[in-house]
C-alpha positions as CSV (number, residue, x, y, z in Angstrom):
1,M,-20.2,2.8,-3.5
2,I,-17.5,3.3,-0.8
3,K,-18.0,1.8,2.6
4,V,-15.9,1.4,5.7
5,V,-15.7,-2.3,6.6
6,E,-13.3,-2.2,9.4
7,Q,-11.1,0.5,11.1
8,K,-8.4,-0.7,13.5
9,T,-7.3,2.6,14.9
10,K,-8.5,4.9,17.8
11,I,-8.1,8.0,15.5
12,N,-10.7,8.7,12.7
13,I,-8.8,7.7,9.6
14,L,-11.9,8.2,7.3
15,K,-12.0,11.9,8.4
16,M,-8.4,12.2,8.0
17,L,-8.6,11.0,4.4
18,Q,-11.4,13.2,3.7
19,D,-9.9,16.3,5.1
20,T,-6.8,16.0,3.1
21,G,-8.6,15.2,-0.2
22,A,-7.2,11.6,-0.3
23,I,-10.6,10.1,-1.3
24,M,-11.3,11.2,-4.9
25,E,-14.5,10.8,-6.9
26,G,-14.8,10.4,-10.7
27,H,-13.7,7.7,-13.1
28,F,-10.4,6.2,-12.5
29,K,-8.2,3.4,-13.8
30,L,-6.4,1.6,-11.0
31,T,-2.9,0.3,-10.9
32,S,-4.6,-3.1,-11.0
33,G,-6.2,-2.4,-14.3
34,Y,-9.7,-2.2,-12.8
35,H,-12.0,1.0,-13.1
36,S,-13.6,2.7,-10.1
37,K,-15.6,5.7,-9.3
38,Y,-13.3,6.2,-6.3
39,Y,-9.6,6.6,-6.1
40,L,-7.6,6.6,-2.8
41,Q,-4.7,8.9,-3.3
42,C,-2.7,8.4,-0.1
43,A,-0.1,10.9,-1.3
44,K,-2.7,13.6,-0.3
45,L,-2.4,12.5,3.2
46,L,1.3,11.5,3.2
47,Q,2.2,15.0,2.3
48,Y,1.6,15.7,6.0
49,P,4.3,13.9,8.1
50,N,2.6,14.8,11.3
51,L,-0.7,13.1,10.3
52,T,1.1,10.2,8.7
53,Y,3.0,9.8,11.9
54,Q,-0.2,9.7,14.0
55,L,-1.4,6.9,11.8
56,I,2.0,4.9,12.1
57,S,2.0,5.4,15.8
58,E,-1.0,3.0,15.9
59,L,0.8,0.2,14.1
60,P,3.1,-1.3,16.7
61,E,0.2,-2.4,18.8
62,I,-1.5,-3.9,15.7
63,I,1.5,-5.7,14.3
64,G,2.8,-7.0,17.7
65,E,6.1,-7.0,19.4
66,K,7.0,-10.6,18.0
67,I,7.0,-9.6,14.3
68,I,8.6,-6.2,15.0
69,N,11.4,-7.8,17.1
70,N,12.0,-10.3,14.2
71,T,12.2,-7.6,11.5
72,D,15.4,-6.2,10.2
73,T,14.2,-3.9,7.4
74,I,11.1,-2.3,5.9
75,I,10.7,-2.5,2.1
76,S,8.2,-0.5,0.1
77,P,7.2,-0.3,-3.6
78,A,8.0,3.0,-5.2
79,I,6.8,5.5,-5.5
80,G,3.6,5.9,-3.5
81,A,4.6,4.0,-0.4
82,I,8.1,5.3,0.2
83,Q,7.0,8.0,2.5
84,F,4.8,5.5,4.5
85,G,7.6,2.9,4.6
86,Y,10.1,5.5,5.7
87,L,8.2,6.8,8.6
88,L,7.2,3.3,9.6
89,A,11.0,2.3,9.6
90,Y,11.7,5.4,11.8
91,K,8.9,4.5,14.2
92,L,10.1,0.8,14.5
93,N,13.8,1.8,14.5
94,K,14.6,-0.3,11.3
95,K,16.3,0.1,8.0
96,M,14.2,1.0,4.9
97,I,14.7,0.3,1.3
98,F,12.4,0.4,-1.7
99,A,11.8,-1.5,-5.0
100,E,11.0,0.3,-8.2
101,R,10.0,-0.3,-11.8
102,K,12.7,0.3,-14.4
103,T,10.7,-1.9,-16.8
104,E,7.5,-3.8,-16.0
105,K,8.9,-5.7,-13.1
106,M,9.9,-4.5,-9.6
107,E,13.6,-4.2,-9.1
108,I,16.1,-3.5,-6.3
109,R,18.4,-0.7,-7.5
110,R,20.3,2.2,-6.0
111,G,22.8,0.1,-4.3
112,F,20.2,-1.5,-2.0
113,E,20.8,-5.2,-1.1
114,I,18.7,-8.0,0.1
115,K,20.7,-10.3,2.1
116,K,20.1,-14.0,2.8
117,G,18.2,-14.6,6.1
118,E,17.2,-10.8,6.3
119,R,13.7,-10.3,7.6
120,F,11.4,-7.8,6.0
121,I,8.0,-6.0,6.5
122,V,6.6,-4.8,3.4
123,A,4.8,-1.5,3.6
124,E,2.4,-0.3,1.1
125,D,0.1,2.7,1.1
126,V,-3.0,1.2,-0.6
127,I,-3.6,-2.5,-1.4
128,T,-6.2,-3.6,-4.1
129,T,-5.0,-6.7,-5.9
130,G,-1.6,-6.7,-4.1
131,G,0.3,-7.3,-7.3
132,S,3.2,-4.9,-6.3
133,V,3.5,-6.4,-2.8
134,K,3.6,-10.0,-4.3
135,E,6.3,-9.0,-6.6
136,I,8.4,-7.6,-3.6
137,I,7.7,-10.8,-1.6
138,E,9.0,-12.9,-4.5
139,I,12.1,-10.8,-4.9
140,C,12.8,-11.2,-1.1
141,N,12.2,-15.0,-1.3
142,S,14.4,-15.4,-4.4
143,N,17.3,-13.7,-2.4
144,G,16.8,-16.0,0.6
145,A,15.2,-13.3,2.7
146,I,12.1,-13.8,4.8
147,V,9.0,-11.6,4.7
148,E,7.5,-11.5,8.2
149,A,4.3,-9.4,7.4
150,V,2.7,-6.9,5.1
151,V,1.4,-3.7,6.3
152,S,-0.8,-1.0,4.5
153,I,-2.7,2.2,5.4
154,I,-5.7,1.1,3.3
155,N,-6.9,-2.3,2.5
156,R,-9.4,-2.2,-0.5
157,S,-8.8,-5.8,-1.6
158,D,-11.1,-8.7,-1.7
159,N,-9.3,-10.9,0.9
160,V,-5.9,-11.0,-0.8
161,D,-3.6,-13.7,0.5
162,F,0.2,-12.9,0.7
163,K,0.9,-16.2,2.6
164,V,2.2,-14.0,5.5
165,P,0.3,-12.0,8.1
166,Y,-1.3,-8.9,6.6
167,Y,-2.0,-5.8,8.9
168,Y,-3.8,-2.7,7.8
169,L,-5.3,0.5,9.4
170,I,-8.6,0.7,7.6
171,K,-10.5,-1.4,5.1
172,F,-12.9,-0.1,2.4
173,N,-15.3,-1.9,0.4
174,I,-15.3,-0.2,-3.0
175,D,-17.0,-1.3,-6.3
176,N,-14.3,-2.1,-8.9
177,Y,-15.1,-2.8,-12.7
178,E,-13.4,-4.8,-15.3
179,P,-12.7,-2.4,-18.2
180,G,-15.2,-4.1,-20.5
181,K,-17.9,-4.0,-17.9
182,C,-17.5,-0.6,-16.5
183,P,-20.7,1.4,-16.2
184,L,-18.7,4.7,-16.1
185,C,-17.2,3.9,-19.5
186,K,-20.7,3.1,-20.8
187,E,-21.7,6.6,-19.6
188,G,-18.8,8.1,-21.5
189,I,-17.3,9.7,-18.5
190,D,-13.7,10.7,-19.0
191,I,-11.2,8.3,-17.3
192,Y,-8.2,9.4,-15.3
193,Y,-5.2,7.4,-14.2
194,P,-3.5,8.9,-11.3
195,G,-1.2,6.0,-10.4
196,S,2.6,5.9,-10.5
197,K,2.9,2.7,-12.6
198,K,3.0,3.2,-16.4
199,N,-0.4,1.9,-17.7
200,N,-1.8,2.3,-21.1
């Protein structure tokens, strides 16, 4: 089951996701390890910069001037959220960097730096458990930086807590299953893992 819980924009994001094929139906293994009948592949939407920019143009009002003015840099987890983070940085007139996985943990590479006292917004495309975002927050904190807020296009989490303000454009209620309790597995439906994180 997939249900829109809350939409914070004036434009119809659900229709935009449907029209671009970003809502996929089948049997999926999520980056979090959970299984689901639905997968939200934001890359299908993000391949259209004009549509993405329409969404991002709604965010300044949602985030608010105080946090925006206090922010120096946008940071995103690779690879799925890079386009979102980059266009958000463009809209807010900020610098943008990204973290990536060379091994199992998120790292800052490619000559990027996180400076002491630097203030960040973490931009992610879809948040389920928020694991990648929490890793980035930890990296920022360990370098003496400050995370002002987290922003995502889609929130499909169960009230995840980042200890900082969290803003999103649309929230879905989607059934997730632990691998050992997945009804789709019991039906023998082939599983597909479309994520970017290496996951066995």
